[in-house]
DOTOR-700812 format. One record per residue (C-alpha): residue in three letters; x, y, z. Coordinates in steps of 0.05 Angstrom, whole numbers, plus 5000, padded with zeros to 4 digits. Layout:
BEGIN
ALAXYZ;...
This chain:
BEGIN
MET270808627798;LEU266109227792;ILE262409487852;GLU256910057849;VAL256810517908;GLU250110857913;VAL248711287971;THR242511727982;GLY243512358022;GLY239512428084;ALA240212468161;ASN246812108161;SER250412408104;PRO248013008062;LEU251612777997;ASP248612327942;LEU253711907910;HIS253211427854;ARG260011137827;MET263010517800;PHE269610247824;ASP274109677800;LEU276409297859;LEU283509057860;THR282408637923;ASP277008247956;PRO272808678004;ILE273708568080;GLU269408758137;VAL272209368174;MET270809628244;ARG276310178253;VAL279610608202;TYR284711168208;SER281311778180;THR279912528187;SER274412808236;PRO270013378213;ASN274613848250;GLY280713608212;GLU283713178266;ASP287012528239;LEU285211938286;TRP282811228292;CYS275311208284;SER270210648295;VAL266010568230;THR259910228210;GLY255710228149;TRP249010598152;SER242910408114;SER235310618113;ASP234510048163;GLY240210328210;GLU247110018225;CYS249909518175;THR256809258156;ALA262609698133;MET267309428079;SER273909608051;ALA278009427989;LEU283309717944;ALA279810017884;GLU281710397822;ASP278311067814;SER279211437748;GLY280412097782;GLU284811857842;GLY288911237820;VAL288910697871;VAL285110817934;LEU282810467994;LEU275410497988;VAL271110438051;TYR263510378040;GLY257210168077;GLY249910188064;ASP245010598020;GLU246211198069;GLY253811108073;LEU257911048132;ARG257811288205;LEU263811468245;GLN266211638312;PRO272611698353;ALA275010988368;GLU275611108443;SER268211248444;SER263610678467;ASP257211048446;ASP251610668411;TRP250710898338;ASP245911458336;LEU244411968283;SER243012508338;ASN250112408373;PRO254113028358;ALA260812658369;GLN258912198308;TRP259012388236;GLY256712068169;GLU260512028102;ALA257911778036;CYS264311328031;LEU271711408044;MET277011437988;LEU283511418027;ALA290811328012;GLU291910587993;GLU296610498054;THR291310768105;PRO290810248163;VAL284009918175;GLU282009368226;
């Protein structure tokens, strides 16, 4: 199954992204992912999709990426993903300095998600 991930850079993530991925598994909804923060720390993160209308569902699936091989693809809305440390109970907010945006995540296929 092919999926098109198209993200417009903006307040959440400065990166534009337009890529096609061949999904190897059915997408599942995710709320937490083990990822790397902007300061380089590997940690459990809460994750949500972000769209021009605000918060939306974040999804993940194993996917083939021509440059990376098999990856765990985590994707969200038309403005990407929003992440924060999992121990935070803050509401999602573009002005929160403890949160950050990504166009999508392409992680090692064994990366844990919940």
